[in-house]
N, C-alpha and C positions, 0 to 999 in steps of 0.2 A: 587752690592757688599753690598749694604745695605739690601737690601733683605734678603739675604743670611743671614746676621746675625742676621737678626728677625726672620727668618726659625730658627734657632739655639736657639736663646732665647728662644721662645716659647716653641720649644721639651724640652729643659731643665727644666721649668714650669712644664710641663706634667712628669716631671721626667723620659725622656727616650735622653736616647746617642745616637749621632751620629756618628755611626763606620763602615766603610766599611766594605764592604758582601767581605770576601775573600772565592775565589775558590775553590771546593774540588779539594786536589790533588788525581790525579786518579793511582791507582795500577797500577804496571806491566803487570797485565792482561788484564786491561779492556786499557790499551795505544797499547798491541797486537792484541785484537777484534776489536780496532777503524782502526787500520793501515790498518790490511787484509779486513776490510769492503771498505777502501778509496781505494787500488787497484782492488778491482771488481767493482767501481765507473768509476774509471781510464779506464778499460776494457769494460765499458758499453756505457761511454761518445766518446773512440778512434773507437769503432766498432758498436754503435748505437744499439746494442742489449744486451742479457744476455749472459753469458756464458755457453755454453751446453756441455751435455754428450756426449759422442762417439768415438769410436776408430780413426774417420778419424780426430776429434780435434787436435789442437796443445796440448801439453803436461800441458802447464799452464793455457791454457781453462779447459780444465777439472778438475783442481785443484781448479781454481775460483769455477767451476760449483757446485764442491762437498763442497768446503766449506760457498755459496750462501747458499745450500741447508743446511748447518748444524743450518747456524746463522738465516732461517728463522724457520726451527725447532724448537730453544732454545727462547722461550718467552722470558725468563730473560732478555735475552740482549736487545731486543727491547727497553726498555727506554734510554738504553745507546745512541743507534745507529740512533734510529729514526730521530733526529733533524740533522743527516749528509744524511739520505736517502730523499734526494730530486726528486727521481727518482722511489720512491714507491715499493721496490724490495723486501724489508719485508713485503710486505703485500699480497705476492702470496705464496701460499702451496707447499714445497718443492717438486720437480720433480721428485725424486726419490721413489720407489712405496713402496720396499722390504729393511729390515735391509740387505739382504744377497747382493742386488747392493751397497747399502754404503759402507759396508764393504769392496765390492770389489774393490770399486773406492777409497778408502781413501788416504788421503796424501801421505801416505809411498809409497801405492801400485803406485801410479804414478807417482810419483819422481823416484821409483826404475826402472822405464824406460829410464830414464836420464842416468841410475849409481850411484843414491845417494843410499846410504845405511845409514841409521838410527836408533837409539838404538830401541827399545819398546816402542809404543805409547799406548796411553791413550785413549778411548772413548771419552771425553768430551771435546765437542767444542772449549773451551777454550785453550786447547793445541794447537793454531795455531802456530806451531814451525816452521815452514817456512817461515814466512812472513819476506819480508825483513828491515830493519831498514833505517830511513832515509838514514845515509850515503851510503848505497850500493843502493839505489834506485838514488841518485844524480849524484854516480859515472856511472851507466849505462846512465843515460838522458847528462850526460858530452863526451859521448860518439859522439855526433854531431845528428845533426836532420833528421830520415830519410825521403826520397822523394820514391816516385814511382819510380821501375824501368822501365825505358820506352822499354827496352830488354830482358825483363822478360824471355820469352819466348825460349832464347837462355841455359838459367839456369834452366829453371825447370826441364829438365830430368836429369840434374846433383844431383839435391836433390832428385830425386825419385829414382836416382839410390844407392844414398848413403845411403838412408831409406831402401831400401830392402839388403843392405849391411849390417847395421844394425842391421835387423831382425833374417839374413840369420848366423848372426856371422862374416863374412867377414871382418869387422871392429868391432869397442869398440871403448867407449869413455872413457878419461881419465882425470880426475882433474886435470886442468890447473895447472901449477905449476914446476913440474917434467921437462918439457921443456915446454920454452917459448915465442920460437921460432915464428916466423909470417913469411910467405913464399906463395907466390901466389900459388893459386889451393889448401890452408889448406880450413881444415871446422872444424867448431866451435860450441857450443852450447852458446849462451848468451841471456840471458832474457828469456828462455824458446823458444828461435828461431834458430834455423839452420841458421849459416854464413858461408858465402863461400868468401874467397879473391880471387875476380876476377883481380884483378889489383895491382901491385907495384909501386910505383913513384919512381923518385931518392932519394936514400937516401942524404940525410942533417945533418950537424953537430949541436948539441943542445949547450946550454952555458957550460951545464958540461962538455962537447965532448961525449958524446952518440950519436949514429949514430938512427934517425927517418926518417920515407918517410910515404909521403902523401900513403894510401890504398882508394881503390875502393871493398867495400862488398858488398855483396847480401845478403838478406834473404829469407827465404822459405815462408815468406808473404806476397811476390812479391814487397819489399820498399829495396833500398839501400843506405848506407848512404856514403861519403867522410871524412876520420878521422884519424889521425896519428896512427902510427904503438903502439907509448907507451900508446897513449889512449886505444885503441883495447888491451892492454895487463894488463893494468890497472883496464878494467871494467871487463875483464876475473878474475884476481885475488879476487877483491872485490864481485864478484857474485857469491855464495855459489856453486849454479847449474852451474856454468860455466865449461864447456868440452873440451877439444879436442877429434878431432874424427880421428883415425888412421887412415893411406893410409891402401889402399887395401893389399898390394904388402907383403904377408907374406909369401913368399917362393915360388917355384918352384910346378909347377903342379902334375910334376912326378920326383922321387927319391929312391936313396938306400936305405933310412931309413923312416922306418914308423911314421909318427905323428897320435895323438890321432883321426882325423876325415877321415884318409886314410883307402883304403882298400885295399887287396890284388890283388883281383883279380876281374874287375867291369865290365860292359856292358855299355857301352853309344849304348842307343835306340833312333829309330823316328817310331814315330807311324803318320796311317793317319786315321784319322777319318770316319767312316762308317756312320754318322748321316746323319738323311733326312732334314734338315733344308738345305732352298732352298740356302743361302748364301754357305753353306760348299759344297753342291753338283754343285753348278757351280765353285766353286774352289777348288775341292779337291783334283787335283795335286800339290796345291803349296801351301797348308795346311798343316803344320806339328808340332808334338810335339816331343820337344828333353827331353830326362832324362836319366837318370844316377842311376843303382843299383847295390847293391854287391851277389844278389840273382838273380832267375830267370825271365827275362821277363814276362814270361806266369803268372806266379803269382801275378807279380804285376798288371797285366793289366785285370784279373780274373773277377773281379765285374767291370769293366768299365761304362758297362749301367747305373749303380746305383749310379754313383761318379762326380759330377757336374765338376770336374779336368778334365775328358775325354768325356764333352757336353753330358754327358748322353746318350751314344749312346757306341754301341760294336766299338774296332779299330782295327787295322790290322798293322804289326809290318813290316816297310820295308825297316830297316836297320840296323845292331845292328856291333859294333865293341869292340871289347875287349881290354882291358887295365888293366897294371897292376901298383901296387903303384901308387896310383892318389889319390889326393885329392877332394871328389865328392864333397865338398860346394864351392871351388872353382873353378872347374871344369863348375858348373853349373850356375855358378855366369858370369863365361867368356862366355860362350855360351850366355847366353841370354843379354849381354852385346853387344856383336857382332852384334845379329841382333834386339835390341831394336825398331829400327826405321820401323821397319816389326814385330810386335808385333800385334798379331790377336785382334781388337778391337771388339767381340760381345757378346749379350746379350741375352740368351735362356730361358726358362722358364722351371723348373722341372715340375712332376705331380701334382704340387698343385698351378701351376700357379705361383710361385714366380720367380721372376726373379736371374737369376745368371749368373756371369762371368767366362767364364772359364779362366784360366792364364797357361802361357808358351807354347802355340800354334802362330805361324809364319807364315807367307805369305810370304816361302822362298822354290825354287827348289831344289829336293833334291839333286842334283851333288854338288849345292853350300853348304849345309850340310857338306857331305863324303871331298869337298875339305878343311874345316875347320878344321876338325877332322885331316887329315893330316897337314896341316898347323901347330895346335895345337901340334901335336905329334916333328917334327921338331923343332918348336921354331918359325918359322915366321908369327905365328899370330899375332904378336904385332905391325907388318909392317900393316896392312891391319882394314881394316873396311867395313859394307856392306851396298852397294850402290842400296838401294828400286829401285832408278830409273831405274838401270841398269840390274838389279836382279845378281849381280856379286862381291865378294870379290874385293875391289880398295885399292892397294895402299897406305896409308895415305901422306899426302904432296903431 
C-alpha cells in the first residue's frame, strides 16, 4: 500500500491525476452488430464450420451466411468486432460474388420463407434487425440441452414430408400464440429448426395449478430434447421466428364446393419412361410417374425428352383416371405420401453432363396404383399404406 501511495504522490508532483479510465459506452447499433457476430461465432463453435449459402441449408444458417458476408464487406465494423474474432472470420473475403446474389439472400427474403413478414429494410449492414436479444437467446437455451437422437431414421421421413407439404402449400406456418396448445404429432419451428413432438408424458400439476407434461421433441438436425410443455411454449412465445406448422387436414379431396386450388375436371395420369438408362430398362414395368393435370395429358408430356422431370426421355401413358371437383395439391401429396417408401432414387446426366435427379417416380406396379385410385375415390385409402417388400397396399395396424 505504501508503494501505491508513493506512486500517487509522484504523479501528483508531476501534475498528473490518477483517474480511472471509463469504458466508452456502446451505441445500440454497435451492440446489435456485436450480438449478431456472436451468434455467428456460436454457430461456428457448434458446427465446426462457417455458415454456408444454399437452399438445402437451414434457414438460419443461410441468414448467418449473409450476415457474415456483410460484416466482412464493411471494413468500418472490423475495429469493433476484431477483438471478438478468435477464429479469423473477418479476414476472409465475402463468398457472394454479385450484388444480385446478395439481394436475393437478404435477411428479409430468407425469413420470409419461415412466414416472417417485416417492413421495408435498408441495405446498410448496420440494420441487423433480426438479431435476438439476450433474453430471447436465454429463453431458447432454457428449453433443455439437445442430444443426438439415436433413432432419427424413424423421424427423418416425417421432416421431409412436412418440408414438401410446406413447399407445395399443403401446410403453412402460423405465428405461435393464437393456438398455444402442444400435442403429440405437432410440428413447430423453433430457433430456425423444425421441431416434432414425438412423445407426451403424463400431465402433472404445477404449484400454480396449471397442467404440465414432459415431452420428447425431435429436431430436423438430428437432435432431441427432453423438456416440459410449458418450457416449449415459453420458448416459442419468445422466439420472434417461432412458428406452428399446420396439420395437412384441410378438407376433402373431392366435394361439391370448389376451392381456389380445385379443378372442375381433372385427369390422374400414370406414365412409363422410355429411357435407355440401364436401370430403367431393367425395371421398366415397375417404374411409374403419377401426375395430375387439368388439361390434356398429351400437352403436358409433349417435350418430355427435354425435361429432367421426365428423365430426359419420351414417356408413354399407361393409365388415366377422370375425376371431378378434385383438389390437385392434396391429391398429389396423398399419392406421394402413400408411395414415399417406393420413391425412385436415380441420378442421370443431362446433355451437358450435369447430374439431375428426376422426381415423382415410384417403383410401384400399375395394378397397385389402380387400387390406390379406387380407394381414394371411396375414401378407404386412409386405412392403407404401401408395403414395398410385398409390393401391395396393406391395412395399417
